[in-house]
C-alpha positions in Angstrom: -0.2 0.0 -0.1 3.1 2.4 0.0 2.4 3.2 3.8 5.9 2.6 5.0 4.9 2.5 8.6 7.5 2.9 11.5 5.7 0.1 13.5 2.8 -2.1 13.0 -0.1 -3.0 15.7 -2.2 -6.0 15.5 -4.8 -7.2 18.0 -6.2 -10.8 18.2 -8.7 -13.0 20.2 -7.9 -16.6 20.6 -10.1 -17.8 17.7 -8.6 -15.1 15.4 -4.8 -15.8 16.3 -4.3 -18.1 13.4 -5.1 -15.1 11.0 -2.9 -12.8 13.1 0.1 -15.1 12.6 -0.6 -15.3 8.9 -1.0 -11.4 8.7 2.2 -10.9 11.0 4.1 -13.3 8.7 3.0 -11.5 5.4 4.0 -8.3 6.9 7.4 -9.4 7.8 8.0 -11.0 4.4 7.1 -7.4 2.9 8.9 -5.5 5.3 11.4 -7.3 7.4 12.8 -4.5 9.5 9.3 -3.1 10.5 8.3 -4.0 14.0 5.2 -6.1 14.6 3.5 -5.7 18.0 0.3 -7.7 19.0 -2.1 -7.1 21.7 -5.5 -8.4 22.9 -6.9 -11.1 25.2 -4.9 -14.0 23.6 -1.4 -12.7 23.9 -2.1 -11.1 27.3 -3.0 -14.6 28.6 -0.1 -16.5 26.9 2.6 -13.9 25.9 5.6 -16.3 26.0 3.8 -19.0 24.0 2.5 -16.6 21.5 5.9 -15.1 20.7 7.4 -18.5 20.4 4.8 -19.7 18.1 5.0 -16.7 15.6 8.6 -15.4 15.2 7.2 -12.6 13.2 5.8 -10.9 16.2 8.4 -8.6 17.6 6.5 -7.6 20.9 3.4 -7.8 22.9 1.4 -5.3 24.8 -0.3 -6.9 27.8 -3.7 -5.9 29.2 -4.9 -2.3 28.3 -2.5 -0.6 26.1 -3.3 3.1 26.1 -0.4 4.0 28.1 1.8 1.0 27.7 1.8 1.2 23.9 3.1 4.8 23.6 5.7 4.1 26.3 6.9 1.1 24.3 7.0 3.3 21.0 8.9 5.8 22.7 11.5 3.4 23.7 11.3 1.7 20.4 12.0 4.8 18.3 14.6 6.3 20.5 16.7 3.2 21.7 15.5 0.3 19.6 14.4 -3.0 20.9 16.8 -3.1 23.6 17.3 -4.4 27.2 16.2 -1.0 28.5 12.6 -2.0 27.7 12.6 -4.6 30.6 11.8 -1.6 32.8 8.3 -1.3 31.0 5.3 -2.9 32.5 3.1 -5.0 30.5 5.4 -5.5 27.6 6.9 -8.7 26.3 9.6 -8.4 23.6 12.2 -10.6 21.6 15.7 -9.6 22.1 18.8 -11.3 21.4 17.1 -14.5 20.6 15.3 -14.6 23.9 11.9 -13.4 25.2 12.2 -10.7 27.7 10.2 -8.3 29.6 7.2 -8.1 32.1 4.6 -10.5 31.4 2.0 -9.3 33.8 -1.1 -7.3 32.0 -1.2 -3.8 32.8 -4.7 -2.0 33.7 -5.7 1.6 33.2 -6.9 2.9 36.8 -8.5 6.3 35.8 -10.5 5.7 32.8 -11.8 9.4 32.8 -8.2 10.4 32.0 -8.5 8.6 28.6 -9.6 10.6 25.7 -12.7 9.6 23.7 -12.0 7.2 20.9 -10.5 9.1 17.8 -13.3 8.3 15.5 -12.5 11.5 13.4 -9.6 9.5 12.0 -11.9 6.9 10.5 -14.3 7.3 7.6 -17.2 7.5 9.8 -19.9 7.9 7.0 -18.9 4.3 6.0 -19.4 3.2 9.5 -22.8 5.0 9.5 -23.8 3.4 6.3 -22.7 -0.1 7.3 -24.4 -0.2 10.8 -27.9 0.6 9.2 -27.8 -3.1 8.6 -27.9 -3.7 12.3 -31.0 -5.1 13.9 -31.9 -2.3 16.1 -34.7 -0.1 17.0 -32.8 2.9 15.7 -30.1 3.2 13.2 -27.3 4.1 12.7 -25.7 2.3 15.5 -22.4 3.0 17.4 -20.7 1.0 20.2 -18.9 2.4 23.4 -17.6 1.1 26.5 -18.3 2.8 30.1 -16.5 0.5 32.3 -14.0 -2.3 32.2 -13.3 -5.5 34.3 -15.6 -7.7 36.0 -15.0 -8.9 39.5 -16.8 -12.3 39.2 -14.9 -15.4 38.4 -17.1 -17.5 36.3 -15.0 -20.6 35.5 -15.4 -20.4 31.7 -14.7 -16.7 31.4 -11.4 -15.0 30.8 -10.9 -11.5 32.5 -7.1 -11.2 31.6 -7.4 -8.4 29.0 -9.6 -6.0 31.2 -9.0 -7.3 34.6 -11.1 -8.7 37.5 -11.4 -5.1 39.2 -14.3 -3.3 38.0 -13.3 0.3 37.0 -15.9 2.9 35.5 -16.0 6.1 33.8 -18.0 8.8 35.6 -21.6 9.5 34.6 -20.8 12.9 33.1 -17.7 11.5 31.1 -20.1 8.7 29.7 -22.7 10.9 28.7 -20.5 13.3 27.0 -19.4 10.5 24.4 -23.0 9.7 24.0 -23.7 13.3 23.0 -20.7 13.2 20.6 -22.1 10.0 19.0 -25.4 11.8 18.5 -23.8 14.7 17.0 -21.9 12.3 14.4 -25.2 11.1 13.3 -25.8 8.0 15.4 -29.2 7.1 16.9 -28.4 4.0 19.0 -25.7 2.9 21.1 -24.5 -0.6 22.1 -22.8 -0.7 25.4 -20.4 -3.6 25.4 -19.0 -3.7 28.9 -18.2 -6.7 30.9 -20.5 -5.5 33.7 -22.3 -2.1 32.9 -24.5 -2.6 35.9 -22.1 -3.3 38.7 -22.5 0.1 40.2 -26.3 0.7 40.0 -26.1 4.0 41.5 -23.7 5.0 38.6 -26.1 3.8 36.2 -29.0 5.8 37.6 -26.9 8.9 37.4 -26.0 8.1 33.6 -29.8 7.7 33.2 -30.5 11.0 34.7 -28.1 12.7 32.8 -29.2 11.2 29.4 -32.8 12.5 30.3 -31.6 16.0 31.4 -29.7 16.6 28.1 -32.6 15.2 26.0 -30.4 12.7 24.2 -32.6 10.9 21.8 -30.9 7.8 21.7 -31.7 4.2 22.3 -29.4 1.7 24.1 -28.7 -2.0 23.9 -26.6 -4.0 26.6 -25.5 -6.5 23.8 -22.7 -8.0 26.1 -24.9 -9.4 28.7 -26.2 -8.2 32.2 -26.4 -10.1 35.4 -29.8 -11.2 36.4 -28.9 -10.6 40.2 -28.7 -6.8 39.4 -32.2 -6.5 38.1 -34.6 -4.5 40.3 -37.8 -3.1 39.3 -36.7 0.6 39.9 -33.4 0.1 38.2 -34.8 -1.4 34.8 -37.7 1.2 34.8 -35.1 4.1 35.1 -33.0 2.7 32.3 -36.0 2.0 30.2 -37.2 5.5 30.6 -33.7 6.6 29.6 -33.8 4.7 26.1 -32.4 1.2 27.1 -34.8 -1.3 25.4 -32.7 -4.5 24.7 -31.0 -6.7 27.4 -29.0 -9.9 27.1 -28.9 -11.8 30.1 -26.1 -14.3 31.1 -28.1 -17.4 32.2 -25.6 -20.2 31.4 -27.6 -23.0 32.9 -30.9 -24.1 34.2 -29.6 -26.1 36.9 -28.7 -24.5 40.4 -26.0 -27.0 41.1 -24.2 -26.1 37.7 -24.5 -22.5 38.4 -22.8 -22.9 41.9 -20.0 -25.1 40.4 -19.1 -22.6 37.7 -19.3 -19.7 40.4 -21.8 -17.9 38.4 -23.5 -16.6 41.8 -27.0 -16.8 40.7 -29.9 -19.0 40.9 -32.7 -20.3 38.4 -35.3 -18.3 40.4 -33.2 -15.0 40.0 -33.4 -15.8 36.3 -37.0 -16.1 36.2 -37.7 -13.0 38.4 -35.3 -10.8 36.2 -37.0 -12.0 33.1 -40.5 -11.5 34.7 -39.7 -7.7 35.5 -38.0 -6.9 32.3 -40.5 -8.4 30.3 -43.4 -6.7 31.9 -41.6 -3.3 31.5 -41.3 -4.0 27.8 -37.8 -4.9 27.2 -36.5 -7.0 24.3 -34.6 -9.9 25.8 -32.1 -12.5 24.9 -30.7 -15.3 26.9 -27.0 -16.6 26.8 -26.5 -20.4 27.7 -23.4 -22.5 27.8 -23.7 -26.1 27.0 -21.4 -28.8 28.4 -20.3 -26.7 31.5 -18.0 -28.5 34.1 -20.2 -30.9 36.2 -22.9 -31.1 33.4 -24.9 -34.2 33.0 -27.9 -35.3 30.9 -30.1 -34.4 33.8 -28.7 -30.9 34.3 -28.8 -30.1 30.6 -32.5 -31.4 30.6 -33.1 -28.6 33.2 -31.4 -26.1 30.9 -33.5 -27.1 27.8 -36.6 -26.9 30.1 -35.9 -23.4 31.3 -35.3 -22.2 27.6 -38.6 -23.6 26.8 -40.3 -22.4 29.9 -39.1 -18.8 29.4 -40.0 -18.7 25.6 -37.2 -16.0 24.6 -34.7 -15.8 22.0 -31.6 -17.7 23.1 -28.0 -17.7 22.1 -25.9 -20.8 23.1 -22.4 -21.9 23.0 -20.4 -25.0 23.7 -18.2 -24.7 26.8 -14.5 -23.8 25.6 -11.5 -23.5 27.8 -10.1 -20.1 26.7 -6.6 -19.1 27.8 -6.7 -17.0 31.0 -10.0 -18.6 32.4 -10.1 -20.7 35.4 -11.2 -23.6 33.2 -8.0 -23.3 31.2 -6.1 -23.5 34.2 -7.8 -26.5 35.5 -7.1 -28.2 32.1 -3.3 -28.0 32.6 -1.0 -29.5 29.9 -3.9 -30.9 28.3 -4.2 -27.7 26.3 -0.6 -27.6 25.3 -0.9 -29.3 21.9 -4.2 -27.9 21.1 -4.1 -25.9 17.7 -5.8 -22.4 17.7 -8.0 -23.3 14.7 -10.2 -25.6 16.9 -11.4 -22.8 19.0 -15.0 -22.8 17.5 -17.7 -22.5 20.2 -20.3 -24.1 17.9 -18.3 -27.0 16.8 -19.7 -29.8 19.0 -18.2 -32.5 16.6 -14.8 -31.8 17.8 -15.0 -30.0 21.4 -12.2 -28.9 23.4 -13.8 -29.7 26.6 -16.3 -32.7 27.5 -17.6 -33.0 31.0 -17.1 -35.8 32.9 -20.6 -36.8 33.3 -21.5 -36.6 29.4 -20.5 -38.7 26.3 -20.0 -36.8 23.1 -23.2 -38.2 21.6 -25.2 -36.9 24.6 -23.6 -33.4 24.3 -24.3 -33.5 20.4 -28.1 -34.2 21.3 -28.3 -31.4 23.7 -26.9 -29.0 21.2 -29.4 -30.2 18.3 -32.2 -29.6 21.0 -30.9 -26.1 21.8 -30.5 -25.3 18.1 -34.2 -26.4 17.5 -35.5 -24.2 20.3 -33.4 -21.3 19.1 -35.0 -21.6 15.7 -38.3 -21.8 17.0 -38.0 -18.8 19.5 -36.1 -16.5 17.1 
């Protein structure tokens, strides 16, 4: 393309890491002297393994990179990839044939100190046009993050890239960005926080400011909300401010499984959350995970029965041990030889995890039934 960059930054999830490797190798073939730096959840969980697997990647930024990456580039452009970089937190790098540096992810403490995303550097008219294809009450649709991290430790979930400590932007800071999005021509916002409602007082304040500023926006919580955060007052306040679409992380219809995976909710709380939000008028979607640790045919029957009882659109996945999750740690060296192209949550024919209480054919039958329910309720 003739860009001749001084450095190239890439980001990858576990299921996209094969493509990231291919891209890094192609970039190195084209420009051998240009440093290639990788960030994202996968390398944050497995920095040394990632750099060993792909020699085209020169360095990794671990955790949240808004401060770490500029510090790294400052060292890179002034001194090169040298031993001085060992003083940087959250940077792993290749030097002298070895992998050096700090392999602990770094997290930003004061989110309000960060500027708004530099959307002006992108062709926003193309984003506006493309987002009109979204299923939404209003289009165009933008996305934003108002908080980071989640203090819960569900066994299947990795929090290595955003941390387990919840950090939140102030209500004024959040609503200012919402107003910016409105000025750019967006009419709906997807909030993709890990745990938007962790601080419910903050959510109330955000909703109050939205209404005070008269922002004609609608909102989705597309990344999920905990059912134990639902109260009549909170959900009505959010609805009055423009929130209308909620995804609930249910995971299982069996209380024993919910305890075993450390979800911290009960099936009765699921039912109550659905009742409250459905009565208010929310559009709902339920997340389930099939084949969780401890699952049996009987526990999966309870999950399928709950799906049918609630009669709502569902999204399901097959339990997958992602790097950085407690389940990955429990798997130990069983995951050492697994190739990254197998990380497909919908592929039950070759699952990476099979609970002790189920056979592969039993797991397949549950997935088939869940798929049929998904189709009938969509």
